[in-house]
Structure formats: C-alpha cells, structure tokens
C-alpha positions, 0 to 999 in steps of 0.5 A, a space after each residue: 951519803 954523808 950519813 954513811 960517811 959519818 956513821 959507817 966510816 965509809 971511805 971516799 971510794 966506797 961513797 962513790 961506789 954507792 952511786 953505782 956509776 957503772 950501772 947507769 947505762 944498764 938495761 935495768 935503768 931502762 926497766 926502771 923508767 918503764 916501771 915508773 911510767 907503768 905505776 904512774 899510769 896506774 896511779 893516774 887511772 885509779 886516782 880518777 875514782 870518786 874516792 880521790 876526786 876531791 882529794 887535794 894535797 898542799 903539794 898539789 895545790 902549790 904545783 897548780 899555782 907554779 908555771 912549770 915548763 918542760 925543762 922544769 919538770 924534767 929537772 925537778 923530777 931528776 933531782 927528786 929521783 936522784 936525791 931521794 933514792 940516794 937518801 932513802 935507798 942507799 942511806 936510811 934503808 941500810 939501817 931501817 930496812 925496806 918496810 920501815 923506810 917505805 912507810 917513812 917515805 910515804 909519811 913524810 910526803 904527807 900521804 898518811 893522815 890520822 884525820 883523812 881516810 882519803 889521804 890514807 887511801 892515796 898512801 896505800 896506793 903509793 906504798 906498793 910502788 915505794 916498797 917495790 923500789 926498796 926491794 928493787 934496790 938490792 935486786 936491780 941497783 940504785 939506778 933502777 930506783 932513780 929511773 923509776 922515781 924520775 919517770 913516776 914524778 915526771 909523769 905526775 908533773 907532766 899531768 899538772 903542767 898539761 892541766 894548768 895549760 888546759 885551765 889557762 886555755 879555758 880561762 882565756 876562751 871564756 874571756 874572749 
C-alpha cells in the first residue's frame, strides 16, 4: 500500500478503499475459503506422487522443526494471506499484470529452480492457483484472494502440524 501511496499518489481514503472492507463479509469471501481448501487438497493429493516424495524445501524442513499449535498456524496463515495478497494483488499486479506477478510470486517462494526439475514441477503445480487468484482479484475482489490464500496455507500448515504430532507420537512409542 505504501507503494501505491508513493508511486500512484493515492490519498488515504483511496488506500483504505484498496482493502475493500465492505466486501469482507461477502459470499465471495466464503467462496475464496472453499477455493483455497479445494486447491490445497488437490496439491496434497498430487504431491503424494513419487515425483514429489523426496522433494523437500528449506521452508518445509524449517516448518517441521517448529512446534506449532493451532493458534500459530491460524495466525501465520492469516498474516501471510493478508499481507501477500495486498502486496501482490493490490500492489505489484497493478504494474506487472497477473502473469508476471504470478511468476514472480512462485519464484520468490522458491518453487522455480534451474537445477531441480522436481521443484519446477511443484512450481507448475502451484502456478495455476496463484494465476487464478490474480484473475480473481479483478473479478471477485481482494477478500476472495485473502481467504483463498489463508485457507490454502492453513491446510498446508495443518498437515505439517499433524505430521509433527505423529512423528513425536511414533518417537515416543519407540522409546517406551
């Protein structure tokens, strides 16, 4: 939003308008939650394919080491969804358009690599979701995108949390 204020000379009212607070409690926000969960489930299913089995990113390795609770994953998912969608959809996308912004989004999250075909495959799996969010921003608004991003991240973090609990339970059972 600061970029819009600085480069586009938005007034305070126009910056607040970017948040579309009147659309927060829209049915489109619920549709965004459903879309994020739906795409997250697809990613979870597809990522079980042998191609993705041994693929681990630094982010995933770090997440497995952190002892999250349900509040943590809710808070982190909301902050990521809210902050990144404002930055990318309401900010960067206004200058670069949906395609380049989506590629940039995937690239800075580490899902494109010149050395790893598997990372590129994961990037290609996530690219349609991000691109659809880019086009949905114009059609459905910012809160649809925030809700979808939140739901997707929440599902992914929840899976890490559940896997960590299972790993601890297995480790505890081996010791006793």
